[in-house]
py3Dmol code that shows the C-alpha trace and the ligand (Angstrom):
import py3Dmol

protein = """\
ATOM      1  CA  MET A   1      -0.017  -0.018  -0.095  1.00  0.00           C
ATOM      2  CA  LYS A   2       1.340   3.407  -1.009  1.00  0.00           C
ATOM      3  CA  LYS A   3       1.647   5.777   2.017  1.00  0.00           C
ATOM      4  CA  VAL A   4       2.590   9.420   1.743  1.00  0.00           C
ATOM      5  CA  THR A   5       3.835  11.574   4.550  1.00  0.00           C
ATOM      6  CA  ALA A   6       4.235  15.307   4.459  1.00  0.00           C
ATOM      7  CA  ILE A   7       5.631  17.728   6.976  1.00  0.00           C
ATOM      8  CA  ALA A   8       4.783  21.363   7.045  1.00  0.00           C
ATOM      9  CA  PRO A   9       5.931  24.150   9.348  1.00  0.00           C
ATOM     10  CA  ALA A  10       3.765  26.911  10.851  1.00  0.00           C
ATOM     11  CA  ASN A  11       4.740  30.527  10.051  1.00  0.00           C
ATOM     12  CA  ILE A  12       4.368  33.792  11.885  1.00  0.00           C
ATOM     13  CA  ALA A  13       2.979  36.784  10.034  1.00  0.00           C
ATOM     14  CA  PHE A  14       4.797  40.128  10.139  1.00  0.00           C
ATOM     15  CA  ILE A  15       2.236  41.657   7.924  1.00  0.00           C
ATOM     16  CA  LYS A  16      -1.193  39.857   8.704  1.00  0.00           C
ATOM     17  CA  TYR A  17      -3.782  38.362   6.406  1.00  0.00           C
ATOM     18  CA  TRP A  18      -7.065  39.601   7.709  1.00  0.00           C
ATOM     19  CA  GLY A  19     -10.168  39.731   5.388  1.00  0.00           C
ATOM     20  CA  ARG A  20     -10.877  38.392   1.977  1.00  0.00           C
ATOM     21  CA  THR A  21     -12.209  39.778  -1.449  1.00  0.00           C
ATOM     22  CA  ASP A  22     -13.591  36.384  -2.389  1.00  0.00           C
ATOM     23  CA  ASN A  23     -14.861  33.704  -0.060  1.00  0.00           C
ATOM     24  CA  LYS A  24     -14.844  30.996  -2.671  1.00  0.00           C
ATOM     25  CA  LEU A  25     -11.376  31.382  -3.954  1.00  0.00           C
ATOM     26  CA  PHE A  26     -10.223  32.625  -0.611  1.00  0.00           C
ATOM     27  CA  LEU A  27      -8.439  35.606  -2.212  1.00  0.00           C
ATOM     28  CA  PRO A  28      -6.849  37.845   0.548  1.00  0.00           C
ATOM     29  CA  LEU A  29      -7.760  41.612   0.813  1.00  0.00           C
ATOM     30  CA  ASN A  30      -4.013  42.384   1.238  1.00  0.00           C
ATOM     31  CA  PRO A  31      -0.599  40.777   0.764  1.00  0.00           C
ATOM     32  CA  SER A  32       0.954  39.298   3.931  1.00  0.00           C
ATOM     33  CA  ILE A  33       4.562  38.549   4.889  1.00  0.00           C
ATOM     34  CA  SER A  34       5.820  35.841   7.249  1.00  0.00           C
ATOM     35  CA  MET A  35       8.721  33.852   8.658  1.00  0.00           C
ATOM     36  CA  THR A  36       8.546  30.055   8.499  1.00  0.00           C
ATOM     37  CA  MET A  37       9.069  28.449  11.989  1.00  0.00           C
ATOM     38  CA  ASP A  38      11.319  25.360  12.761  1.00  0.00           C
ATOM     39  CA  LYS A  39       9.657  24.014  15.957  1.00  0.00           C
ATOM     40  CA  CYS A  40       5.966  24.114  15.184  1.00  0.00           C
ATOM     41  CA  LEU A  41       5.312  21.354  12.696  1.00  0.00           C
ATOM     42  CA  THR A  42       2.504  19.250  11.398  1.00  0.00           C
ATOM     43  CA  LYS A  43       3.146  15.733  10.160  1.00  0.00           C
ATOM     44  CA  THR A  44       0.510  14.119   8.107  1.00  0.00           C
ATOM     45  CA  THR A  45       0.347  10.471   6.668  1.00  0.00           C
ATOM     46  CA  GLY A  46      -2.282   9.473   4.179  1.00  0.00           C
ATOM     47  CA  PHE A  47      -3.183   6.315   2.178  1.00  0.00           C
ATOM     48  CA  ILE A  48      -6.013   5.070  -0.044  1.00  0.00           C
ATOM     49  CA  ASP A  49      -8.083   2.785   2.198  1.00  0.00           C
ATOM     50  CA  SER A  50     -10.380   0.158   0.436  1.00  0.00           C
ATOM     51  CA  ASN A  51     -11.882  -0.696   3.818  1.00  0.00           C
ATOM     52  CA  ILE A  52     -13.710   2.643   4.511  1.00  0.00           C
ATOM     53  CA  LYS A  53     -16.808   4.142   2.810  1.00  0.00           C
ATOM     54  CA  ASP A  54     -15.984   7.830   3.667  1.00  0.00           C
ATOM     55  CA  ASP A  55     -12.805   9.699   3.984  1.00  0.00           C
ATOM     56  CA  LEU A  56     -11.329   9.524   7.383  1.00  0.00           C
ATOM     57  CA  ILE A  57      -9.171  11.917   9.186  1.00  0.00           C
ATOM     58  CA  GLU A  58      -7.652  11.070  12.613  1.00  0.00           C
ATOM     59  CA  ILE A  59      -5.795  13.698  14.673  1.00  0.00           C
ATOM     60  CA  LYS A  60      -3.475  13.371  17.566  1.00  0.00           C
ATOM     61  CA  GLU A  61      -3.414  16.567  19.618  1.00  0.00           C
ATOM     62  CA  PHE A  62      -0.237  17.878  21.181  1.00  0.00           C
ATOM     63  CA  ASN A  63       0.687  15.904  24.353  1.00  0.00           C
ATOM     64  CA  SER A  64      -1.904  13.119  23.674  1.00  0.00           C
ATOM     65  CA  ASN A  65      -1.256   9.566  22.977  1.00  0.00           C
ATOM     66  CA  GLU A  66      -4.314   8.764  20.853  1.00  0.00           C
ATOM     67  CA  PHE A  67      -5.581   9.519  17.378  1.00  0.00           C
ATOM     68  CA  ILE A  68      -9.269  10.871  17.388  1.00  0.00           C
ATOM     69  CA  LYS A  69     -11.601  11.015  14.443  1.00  0.00           C
ATOM     70  CA  LEU A  70     -12.247  14.539  13.067  1.00  0.00           C
ATOM     71  CA  ASP A  71     -15.959  15.026  13.107  1.00  0.00           C
ATOM     72  CA  LYS A  72     -17.471  16.860  10.068  1.00  0.00           C
ATOM     73  CA  VAL A  73     -20.541  17.995  12.119  1.00  0.00           C
ATOM     74  CA  ASN A  74     -20.491  21.706  13.352  1.00  0.00           C
ATOM     75  CA  ASN A  75     -16.748  22.242  12.644  1.00  0.00           C
ATOM     76  CA  ILE A  76     -15.815  24.732   9.925  1.00  0.00           C
ATOM     77  CA  LYS A  77     -12.255  23.415   9.924  1.00  0.00           C
ATOM     78  CA  ALA A  78     -13.281  19.902   9.446  1.00  0.00           C
ATOM     79  CA  HIS A  79     -15.595  20.920   6.698  1.00  0.00           C
ATOM     80  CA  ASP A  80     -12.554  22.596   4.920  1.00  0.00           C
ATOM     81  CA  VAL A  81     -10.461  19.538   5.414  1.00  0.00           C
ATOM     82  CA  TYR A  82     -13.049  17.159   3.862  1.00  0.00           C
ATOM     83  CA  ASN A  83     -13.734  19.639   1.045  1.00  0.00           C
ATOM     84  CA  GLN A  84      -9.981  19.810   0.222  1.00  0.00           C
ATOM     85  CA  ILE A  85      -9.891  15.989   0.017  1.00  0.00           C
ATOM     86  CA  GLU A  86     -12.892  15.908  -2.361  1.00  0.00           C
ATOM     87  CA  ARG A  87     -11.416  18.826  -4.502  1.00  0.00           C
ATOM     88  CA  ILE A  88      -7.917  17.259  -4.967  1.00  0.00           C
ATOM     89  CA  ARG A  89      -9.463  13.801  -5.705  1.00  0.00           C
ATOM     90  CA  ASN A  90     -11.455  15.558  -8.405  1.00  0.00           C
ATOM     91  CA  LEU A  91      -8.093  16.609  -9.984  1.00  0.00           C
ATOM     92  CA  SER A  92      -7.068  12.876 -10.230  1.00  0.00           C
ATOM     93  CA  ASP A  93      -8.026   9.538 -11.919  1.00  0.00           C
ATOM     94  CA  ILE A  94      -7.641   7.794  -8.537  1.00  0.00           C
ATOM     95  CA  LYS A  95     -11.060   7.710  -6.840  1.00  0.00           C
ATOM     96  CA  GLY A  96     -10.517   5.906  -3.633  1.00  0.00           C
ATOM     97  CA  LYS A  97     -11.310   7.087  -0.155  1.00  0.00           C
ATOM     98  CA  VAL A  98      -8.350   8.425   1.913  1.00  0.00           C
ATOM     99  CA  HIS A  99      -7.327   7.596   5.434  1.00  0.00           C
ATOM    100  CA  ILE A 100      -5.327  10.439   7.047  1.00  0.00           C
ATOM    101  CA  TYR A 101      -3.315  10.542  10.222  1.00  0.00           C
ATOM    102  CA  THR A 102      -2.088  13.916  11.480  1.00  0.00           C
ATOM    103  CA  GLU A 103      -0.235  15.259  14.473  1.00  0.00           C
ATOM    104  CA  ASN A 104       1.209  18.612  15.645  1.00  0.00           C
ATOM    105  CA  SER A 105       4.339  19.237  17.537  1.00  0.00           C
ATOM    106  CA  PHE A 106       2.565  22.213  19.336  1.00  0.00           C
ATOM    107  CA  PRO A 107      -0.865  23.215  20.774  1.00  0.00           C
ATOM    108  CA  SER A 108      -3.402  23.678  17.974  1.00  0.00           C
ATOM    109  CA  ASP A 109      -6.027  26.369  17.476  1.00  0.00           C
ATOM    110  CA  SER A 110      -4.457  28.778  19.947  1.00  0.00           C
ATOM    111  CA  GLY A 111      -2.886  31.548  17.712  1.00  0.00           C
ATOM    112  CA  ILE A 112       0.342  29.478  16.809  1.00  0.00           C
ATOM    113  CA  ALA A 113      -0.838  29.096  13.183  1.00  0.00           C
ATOM    114  CA  SER A 114      -1.699  25.403  13.469  1.00  0.00           C
ATOM    115  CA  SER A 115      -4.080  25.896  10.480  1.00  0.00           C
ATOM    116  CA  ALA A 116      -1.095  26.954   8.371  1.00  0.00           C
ATOM    117  CA  SER A 117       1.010  23.922   9.067  1.00  0.00           C
ATOM    118  CA  GLY A 118      -1.971  21.567   9.219  1.00  0.00           C
ATOM    119  CA  PHE A 119      -3.616  22.548   5.842  1.00  0.00           C
ATOM    120  CA  CYS A 120      -0.225  22.918   4.116  1.00  0.00           C
ATOM    121  CA  ALA A 121       0.799  19.289   5.191  1.00  0.00           C
ATOM    122  CA  LEU A 122      -2.726  18.022   4.275  1.00  0.00           C
ATOM    123  CA  THR A 123      -2.376  19.552   0.749  1.00  0.00           C
ATOM    124  CA  ALA A 124       1.085  18.301   0.108  1.00  0.00           C
ATOM    125  CA  CYS A 125      -0.008  14.755   1.252  1.00  0.00           C
ATOM    126  CA  LEU A 126      -3.166  14.732  -0.929  1.00  0.00           C
ATOM    127  CA  LEU A 127      -1.372  16.005  -4.088  1.00  0.00           C
ATOM    128  CA  ASN A 128       1.291  13.225  -3.921  1.00  0.00           C
ATOM    129  CA  LEU A 129      -1.312  10.627  -2.891  1.00  0.00           C
ATOM    130  CA  PHE A 130      -3.594  11.428  -5.805  1.00  0.00           C
ATOM    131  CA  GLU A 131      -0.582  11.484  -8.210  1.00  0.00           C
ATOM    132  CA  ARG A 132      -0.647  15.184  -8.856  1.00  0.00           C
ATOM    133  CA  GLN A 133       3.064  15.673  -8.098  1.00  0.00           C
ATOM    134  CA  ASP A 134       3.109  18.212 -10.881  1.00  0.00           C
ATOM    135  CA  LEU A 135       1.047  20.594  -8.652  1.00  0.00           C
ATOM    136  CA  PHE A 136       3.356  19.975  -5.761  1.00  0.00           C
ATOM    137  CA  ILE A 137       6.693  20.335  -7.415  1.00  0.00           C
ATOM    138  CA  ASP A 138       5.764  23.716  -8.963  1.00  0.00           C
ATOM    139  CA  LYS A 139       5.645  25.799  -5.757  1.00  0.00           C
ATOM    140  CA  LYS A 140       3.528  28.532  -7.186  1.00  0.00           C
ATOM    141  CA  GLU A 141       0.784  25.940  -8.284  1.00  0.00           C
ATOM    142  CA  PHE A 142       1.223  24.217  -4.851  1.00  0.00           C
ATOM    143  CA  SER A 143       0.634  27.460  -2.947  1.00  0.00           C
ATOM    144  CA  LYS A 144      -2.575  28.100  -5.055  1.00  0.00           C
ATOM    145  CA  GLN A 145      -3.835  24.558  -4.245  1.00  0.00           C
ATOM    146  CA  VAL A 146      -3.176  25.242  -0.558  1.00  0.00           C
ATOM    147  CA  ARG A 147      -5.078  28.590  -0.856  1.00  0.00           C
ATOM    148  CA  LEU A 148      -8.163  26.814  -2.033  1.00  0.00           C
ATOM    149  CA  CYS A 149      -8.476  24.918   1.279  1.00  0.00           C
ATOM    150  CA  GLY A 150      -9.436  28.063   2.943  1.00  0.00           C
ATOM    151  CA  SER A 151      -6.378  28.879   5.132  1.00  0.00           C
ATOM    152  CA  GLY A 152      -4.483  31.794   3.709  1.00  0.00           C
ATOM    153  CA  SER A 153      -1.691  31.551   6.279  1.00  0.00           C
ATOM    154  CA  ALA A 154      -1.141  27.888   5.016  1.00  0.00           C
ATOM    155  CA  VAL A 155      -0.139  29.230   1.652  1.00  0.00           C
ATOM    156  CA  ARG A 156       3.055  30.918   3.147  1.00  0.00           C
ATOM    157  CA  SER A 157       4.207  27.508   4.644  1.00  0.00           C
ATOM    158  CA  VAL A 158       4.994  26.222   1.164  1.00  0.00           C
ATOM    159  CA  TYR A 159       8.260  28.063   1.298  1.00  0.00           C
ATOM    160  CA  GLY A 160      11.040  28.328   3.934  1.00  0.00           C
ATOM    161  CA  GLY A 161      12.463  31.622   5.317  1.00  0.00           C
ATOM    162  CA  PHE A 162      10.603  34.858   4.592  1.00  0.00           C
ATOM    163  CA  VAL A 163       7.557  34.587   2.365  1.00  0.00           C
ATOM    164  CA  GLU A 164       5.019  36.907   0.738  1.00  0.00           C
ATOM    165  CA  PHE A 165       1.471  35.770  -0.029  1.00  0.00           C
ATOM    166  CA  THR A 166       0.292  38.047  -2.804  1.00  0.00           C
ATOM    167  CA  SER A 167      -3.103  39.461  -2.991  1.00  0.00           C
ATOM    168  CA  GLY A 168      -4.775  39.457  -6.471  1.00  0.00           C
ATOM    169  CA  GLU A 169      -8.095  39.556  -8.131  1.00  0.00           C
ATOM    170  CA  THR A 170      -8.011  36.019  -9.715  1.00  0.00           C
ATOM    171  CA  HIS A 171      -6.944  32.513  -8.898  1.00  0.00           C
ATOM    172  CA  GLU A 172      -3.817  32.916 -11.028  1.00  0.00           C
ATOM    173  CA  GLU A 173      -2.707  36.167  -9.236  1.00  0.00           C
ATOM    174  CA  SER A 174      -2.647  35.026  -5.566  1.00  0.00           C
ATOM    175  CA  TYR A 175       0.167  32.767  -4.384  1.00  0.00           C
ATOM    176  CA  ALA A 176       3.212  32.464  -2.289  1.00  0.00           C
ATOM    177  CA  VAL A 177       6.672  33.990  -3.146  1.00  0.00           C
ATOM    178  CA  GLN A 178       9.890  33.448  -1.274  1.00  0.00           C
ATOM    179  CA  LEU A 179      11.514  36.682  -0.372  1.00  0.00           C
ATOM    180  CA  TYR A 180      14.621  35.237   1.342  1.00  0.00           C
ATOM    181  CA  ASP A 181      15.456  31.577   2.294  1.00  0.00           C
ATOM    182  CA  GLU A 182      15.878  30.313   5.873  1.00  0.00           C
ATOM    183  CA  ASN A 183      19.606  31.037   5.995  1.00  0.00           C
ATOM    184  CA  PHE A 184      19.226  34.728   5.283  1.00  0.00           C
ATOM    185  CA  TRP A 185      18.849  36.104   8.851  1.00  0.00           C
ATOM    186  CA  ASP A 186      19.162  34.392  12.188  1.00  0.00           C
ATOM    187  CA  LEU A 187      15.898  35.788  13.466  1.00  0.00           C
ATOM    188  CA  TYR A 188      14.053  34.085  16.376  1.00  0.00           C
ATOM    189  CA  ASP A 189      10.335  33.795  17.281  1.00  0.00           C
ATOM    190  CA  LEU A 190       9.876  33.061  20.902  1.00  0.00           C
ATOM    191  CA  VAL A 191       6.373  31.764  21.101  1.00  0.00           C
ATOM    192  CA  CYS A 192       5.197  32.614  24.624  1.00  0.00           C
ATOM    193  CA  ILE A 193       2.314  30.344  25.608  1.00  0.00           C
ATOM    194  CA  VAL A 194      -0.092  32.173  28.101  1.00  0.00           C
ATOM    195  CA  ASP A 195      -3.105  30.073  27.186  1.00  0.00           C
ATOM    196  CA  PRO A 196      -2.923  26.732  25.289  1.00  0.00           C
ATOM    197  CA  SER A 197      -6.689  26.268  25.107  1.00  0.00           C
ATOM    198  CA  LYS A 198      -8.553  26.373  21.910  1.00  0.00           C
ATOM    199  CA  LYS A 199      -9.869  29.652  20.644  1.00  0.00           C
ATOM    200  CA  LYS A 200     -13.642  30.010  20.706  1.00  0.00           C
ATOM    201  CA  VAL A 201     -14.087  31.811  17.275  1.00  0.00           C
ATOM    202  CA  SER A 202     -12.185  30.433  14.321  1.00  0.00           C
ATOM    203  CA  SER A 203     -10.207  32.758  12.006  1.00  0.00           C
ATOM    204  CA  SER A 204     -12.349  31.561   9.048  1.00  0.00           C
ATOM    205  CA  LYS A 205     -15.467  33.025  10.752  1.00  0.00           C
ATOM    206  CA  GLY A 206     -13.458  36.089  11.686  1.00  0.00           C
ATOM    207  CA  HIS A 207     -12.336  36.856   8.068  1.00  0.00           C
ATOM    208  CA  MET A 208     -15.933  36.934   6.913  1.00  0.00           C
ATOM    209  CA  ASP A 209     -17.028  39.583   9.445  1.00  0.00           C
ATOM    210  CA  SER A 210     -13.792  41.635   9.106  1.00  0.00           C
ATOM    211  CA  ASN A 211     -15.302  44.252   6.681  1.00  0.00           C
ATOM    212  CA  THR A 212     -17.902  45.218   9.256  1.00  0.00           C
ATOM    213  CA  SER A 213     -15.114  47.053  11.204  1.00  0.00           C
ATOM    214  CA  PRO A 214     -15.086  50.891  10.552  1.00  0.00           C
ATOM    215  CA  PHE A 215     -11.258  50.624  11.021  1.00  0.00           C
ATOM    216  CA  MET A 216     -10.770  48.272   8.109  1.00  0.00           C
ATOM    217  CA  LYS A 217     -10.554  51.182   5.563  1.00  0.00           C
ATOM    218  CA  ALA A 218      -7.869  52.927   7.738  1.00  0.00           C
ATOM    219  CA  ARG A 219      -5.921  49.725   8.002  1.00  0.00           C
ATOM    220  CA  GLN A 220      -5.925  49.228   4.266  1.00  0.00           C
ATOM    221  CA  ILE A 221      -4.664  52.891   3.721  1.00  0.00           C
ATOM    222  CA  GLU A 222      -1.642  52.476   6.010  1.00  0.00           C
ATOM    223  CA  LEU A 223      -0.736  48.950   4.900  1.00  0.00           C
ATOM    224  CA  SER A 224       0.959  49.709   1.574  1.00  0.00           C
ATOM    225  CA  ASP A 225       3.561  51.848   3.375  1.00  0.00           C
ATOM    226  CA  ARG A 226       4.009  49.322   6.151  1.00  0.00           C
ATOM    227  CA  ILE A 227       4.576  46.404   3.687  1.00  0.00           C
ATOM    228  CA  LYS A 228       7.273  48.568   2.033  1.00  0.00           C
ATOM    229  CA  GLU A 229       8.853  49.190   5.373  1.00  0.00           C
ATOM    230  CA  VAL A 230       8.801  45.572   6.446  1.00  0.00           C
ATOM    231  CA  LYS A 231      10.544  44.584   3.173  1.00  0.00           C
ATOM    232  CA  LYS A 232      13.199  47.295   3.616  1.00  0.00           C
ATOM    233  CA  ALA A 233      13.834  46.245   7.197  1.00  0.00           C
ATOM    234  CA  LEU A 234      14.201  42.620   6.072  1.00  0.00           C
ATOM    235  CA  SER A 235      16.475  43.497   3.282  1.00  0.00           C
ATOM    236  CA  LYS A 236      18.721  45.537   5.802  1.00  0.00           C
ATOM    237  CA  LYS A 237      18.364  43.025   8.624  1.00  0.00           C
ATOM    238  CA  ASP A 238      17.209  45.940  10.665  1.00  0.00           C
ATOM    239  CA  LEU A 239      15.594  44.521  13.903  1.00  0.00           C
ATOM    240  CA  PRO A 240      14.402  47.796  15.480  1.00  0.00           C
ATOM    241  CA  SER A 241      12.730  48.986  12.228  1.00  0.00           C
ATOM    242  CA  LEU A 242      11.147  45.469  11.596  1.00  0.00           C
ATOM    243  CA  GLY A 243      10.027  45.409  15.214  1.00  0.00           C
ATOM    244  CA  LYS A 244       8.296  48.770  15.134  1.00  0.00           C
ATOM    245  CA  CYS A 245       6.398  47.731  11.962  1.00  0.00           C
ATOM    246  CA  ILE A 246       5.204  44.304  13.236  1.00  0.00           C
ATOM    247  CA  GLU A 247       4.046  45.651  16.480  1.00  0.00           C
ATOM    248  CA  GLU A 248       2.006  48.439  14.718  1.00  0.00           C
ATOM    249  CA  GLU A 249       0.624  45.754  12.280  1.00  0.00           C
ATOM    250  CA  ALA A 250      -0.463  43.338  15.101  1.00  0.00           C
ATOM    251  CA  ILE A 251      -2.295  46.228  16.895  1.00  0.00           C
ATOM    252  CA  SER A 252      -3.819  47.371  13.621  1.00  0.00           C
ATOM    253  CA  MET A 253      -5.271  43.885  12.948  1.00  0.00           C
ATOM    254  CA  HIS A 254      -6.554  43.438  16.557  1.00  0.00           C
ATOM    255  CA  ALA A 255      -8.174  46.881  16.316  1.00  0.00           C
ATOM    256  CA  VAL A 256     -10.150  45.568  13.380  1.00  0.00           C
ATOM    257  CA  MET A 257     -10.875  42.466  15.068  1.00  0.00           C
ATOM    258  CA  MET A 258     -12.205  44.110  18.280  1.00  0.00           C
ATOM    259  CA  THR A 259     -14.363  46.594  16.282  1.00  0.00           C
ATOM    260  CA  GLN A 260     -15.900  44.128  13.750  1.00  0.00           C
ATOM    261  CA  LYS A 261     -19.422  42.797  14.342  1.00  0.00           C
ATOM    262  CA  PRO A 262     -19.524  40.569  16.419  1.00  0.00           C
ATOM    263  CA  PRO A 263     -16.226  41.779  17.987  1.00  0.00           C
ATOM    264  CA  LEU A 264     -13.337  39.260  18.531  1.00  0.00           C
ATOM    265  CA  PHE A 265     -11.255  39.587  21.598  1.00  0.00           C
ATOM    266  CA  TYR A 266      -8.211  37.301  21.565  1.00  0.00           C
ATOM    267  CA  PHE A 267      -6.092  39.008  24.205  1.00  0.00           C
ATOM    268  CA  GLU A 268      -5.921  37.661  27.733  1.00  0.00           C
ATOM    269  CA  PRO A 269      -4.091  39.361  30.711  1.00  0.00           C
ATOM    270  CA  GLY A 270      -0.934  37.428  29.860  1.00  0.00           C
ATOM    271  CA  THR A 271      -0.997  39.023  26.403  1.00  0.00           C
ATOM    272  CA  ILE A 272      -1.039  42.590  27.761  1.00  0.00           C
ATOM    273  CA  SER A 273       1.581  41.686  30.382  1.00  0.00           C
ATOM    274  CA  ILE A 274       4.060  40.513  27.663  1.00  0.00           C
ATOM    275  CA  ILE A 275       3.418  43.582  25.515  1.00  0.00           C
ATOM    276  CA  LYS A 276       4.335  45.861  28.540  1.00  0.00           C
ATOM    277  CA  GLN A 277       7.207  43.769  29.547  1.00  0.00           C
ATOM    278  CA  LEU A 278       8.822  44.040  26.097  1.00  0.00           C
ATOM    279  CA  ILE A 279       8.444  47.887  26.103  1.00  0.00           C
ATOM    280  CA  ASP A 280      10.037  48.127  29.502  1.00  0.00           C
ATOM    281  CA  LEU A 281      12.845  45.759  28.536  1.00  0.00           C
ATOM    282  CA  ARG A 282      13.713  47.967  25.588  1.00  0.00           C
ATOM    283  CA  LYS A 283      13.632  51.217  27.499  1.00  0.00           C
ATOM    284  CA  GLU A 284      15.250  50.142  30.752  1.00  0.00           C
ATOM    285  CA  LYS A 285      17.567  47.293  29.790  1.00  0.00           C
ATOM    286  CA  TYR A 286      18.261  47.769  25.997  1.00  0.00           C
ATOM    287  CA  ILE A 287      17.050  44.189  25.365  1.00  0.00           C
ATOM    288  CA  LEU A 288      15.230  44.096  22.001  1.00  0.00           C
ATOM    289  CA  GLY A 289      12.195  41.878  21.640  1.00  0.00           C
ATOM    290  CA  TYR A 290       9.086  42.803  19.593  1.00  0.00           C
ATOM    291  CA  PHE A 291       5.665  41.322  19.856  1.00  0.00           C
ATOM    292  CA  THR A 292       3.166  40.119  17.189  1.00  0.00           C
ATOM    293  CA  ILE A 293      -0.065  38.298  17.980  1.00  0.00           C
ATOM    294  CA  ASP A 294      -2.297  36.170  15.717  1.00  0.00           C
ATOM    295  CA  ALA A 295      -5.899  35.068  16.359  1.00  0.00           C
ATOM    296  CA  GLY A 296      -5.094  33.850  19.890  1.00  0.00           C
ATOM    297  CA  ALA A 297      -3.836  34.976  23.262  1.00  0.00           C
ATOM    298  CA  ASN A 298      -0.212  33.779  22.791  1.00  0.00           C
ATOM    299  CA  VAL A 299       2.536  36.145  21.975  1.00  0.00           C
ATOM    300  CA  HIS A 300       5.138  35.706  19.361  1.00  0.00           C
ATOM    301  CA  VAL A 301       8.423  37.692  20.367  1.00  0.00           C
ATOM    302  CA  ILE A 302      10.742  38.415  17.533  1.00  0.00           C
ATOM    303  CA  THR A 303      14.358  38.890  18.323  1.00  0.00           C
ATOM    304  CA  ASP A 304      17.893  38.265  17.029  1.00  0.00           C
ATOM    305  CA  ARG A 305      20.808  36.168  18.218  1.00  0.00           C
ATOM    306  CA  ALA A 306      22.373  39.127  20.014  1.00  0.00           C
ATOM    307  CA  ASN A 307      19.344  39.566  22.239  1.00  0.00           C
ATOM    308  CA  LEU A 308      18.069  35.970  22.525  1.00  0.00           C
ATOM    309  CA  THR A 309      19.563  34.738  25.807  1.00  0.00           C
ATOM    310  CA  ASN A 310      18.936  37.846  27.916  1.00  0.00           C
ATOM    311  CA  LEU A 311      15.380  38.229  26.353  1.00  0.00           C
ATOM    312  CA  GLN A 312      14.500  34.505  27.084  1.00  0.00           C
ATOM    313  CA  MET A 313      15.848  34.905  30.745  1.00  0.00           C
ATOM    314  CA  GLU A 314      13.631  37.866  31.381  1.00  0.00           C
ATOM    315  CA  LEU A 315      10.513  36.336  29.693  1.00  0.00           C
ATOM    316  CA  GLU A 316      10.988  33.140  31.875  1.00  0.00           C
ATOM    317  CA  LYS A 317      10.299  35.499  34.982  1.00  0.00           C
ATOM    318  CA  ASN A 318       6.872  36.584  33.624  1.00  0.00           C
ATOM    319  CA  PRO A 319       4.285  34.627  35.743  1.00  0.00           C
ATOM    320  CA  PHE A 320       1.797  34.557  32.925  1.00  0.00           C
ATOM    321  CA  ILE A 321       4.060  32.650  30.609  1.00  0.00           C
ATOM    322  CA  LYS A 322       3.607  28.793  30.901  1.00  0.00           C
ATOM    323  CA  SER A 323       6.138  27.836  28.348  1.00  0.00           C
ATOM    324  CA  ILE A 324       8.244  29.335  25.598  1.00  0.00           C
ATOM    325  CA  ILE A 325       8.839  27.627  22.135  1.00  0.00           C
ATOM    326  CA  VAL A 326      12.028  28.973  20.538  1.00  0.00           C
ATOM    327  CA  ASN A 327      11.787  29.096  16.648  1.00  0.00           C
ATOM    328  CA  LYS A 328      14.356  29.810  14.007  1.00  0.00           C
ATOM    329  CA  PRO A 329      13.580  30.275  10.301  1.00  0.00           C
ATOM    330  CA  PHE A 330      12.989  26.858   8.616  1.00  0.00           C
ATOM    331  CA  LYS A 331      12.480  25.260   5.182  1.00  0.00           C
ATOM    332  CA  GLY A 332       9.105  25.003   3.596  1.00  0.00           C
ATOM    333  CA  ALA A 333       6.731  21.900   3.368  1.00  0.00           C
ATOM    334  CA  PHE A 334       8.577  18.611   2.333  1.00  0.00           C
ATOM    335  CA  LEU A 335       7.904  14.867   2.080  1.00  0.00           C
ATOM    336  CA  SER A 336       9.220  12.212   4.463  1.00  0.00           C
ATOM    337  CA  GLU A 337       9.572   8.421   4.501  1.00  0.00           C
ATOM    338  CA  ASP A 338       9.029   8.401   8.222  1.00  0.00           C
ATOM    339  CA  HIS A 339       5.297   7.669   8.289  1.00  0.00           C
ATOM    340  CA  LEU A 340       3.041   8.203  11.353  1.00  0.00           C
ATOM    341  CA  ILE A 341       1.547   4.619  11.111  1.00  0.00           C
TER     342      ILE A 341
END
"""
ligand_1 = """\
14
LIG
O -5.089 31.294 7.665
P -6.276 31.639 8.362
O -7.529 31.622 7.401
O -6.393 30.805 9.627
O -6.120 33.112 8.887
C -5.011 33.543 9.680
C -5.094 34.889 10.037
C -3.991 35.301 11.019
O -3.293 34.247 11.604
C -4.658 36.020 12.247
C -3.005 36.279 10.369
C -2.046 35.614 9.439
O -1.701 36.233 8.440
O -1.512 34.529 9.707
"""
view = py3Dmol.view(width=600, height=400)
view.addModel(protein, "pdb")
view.setStyle({"model": 0}, {"cartoon": {"style": "trace"}})
view.addModel(ligand_1, "xyz")
view.setStyle({"model": 1}, {"stick": {}})
view.zoomTo()
view.show()
């Protein structure tokens, strides 16, 4: 029996994807830019199973020992997963049902971009299982196939290093582009876990309501300059300039989230505590760490090698932080012979 295993990393967005222009093609309202992470990975093994009548996904959560069936009912994410299987099977002559096993090396659905790694690994696995390697090897095509599963952040996990997900008005125009590979800059993302529990509102639902915020227009106006500044800071490896931009960007996205209808509040007390701690550390101890926050309470702290040890020591003193995952830039999604089952 042919088994395929794919591994995909999560990524952290410096410029955020929030809002779509098309909810069928999942075209993003604005381009986004991210860094691919080496310690937050999803591993997915799949095979065609003649013993099952329906496709079957089994998930092993972080720190669990057992695989649990992913239920389709009342779960937008599960719906997107099963749709992606059906869609890719329709691109192939192979018509069998698939049995998929998947596991994360980190807590899922808590703002650490598990949908990015999860959907990217799933798509890589399916394209190879259904003999559409052509759409996997061509990274631009691969990223477009990933986009059609509904997770925009997953598009950026196709590549390693520093990646842009272009916006665009058609399916052909919206895809991932690598800006720099994983060896370009020794940047770190310290994921500070203040709350590993699952978020109550998915980002899929959040995207759909995002244009109800009166601040969305203002966000779009400032974004084009901010994108240029992030690209310039990356090209110069200028941490303070990059840090200033990514903090403004995270606040801008969360201002939209908090003012859309219904509003979304992802921050917890620990989130605010880390933001304030970072501002104080920069002012009082000249230790440079900059926050960014996705759709969850956990804080990603971006720093460089020169600041890493002191910053980590200081963050470990924060009583809200339960654990820290230290990430470096990593390569994009890839296949492995080391199957889950
Ligand atoms: O990829 P999605 O549809 O789960 O949306 C992700 C949105 C953010 O994580 C909040 C921002 C981003 O660009 O990763």
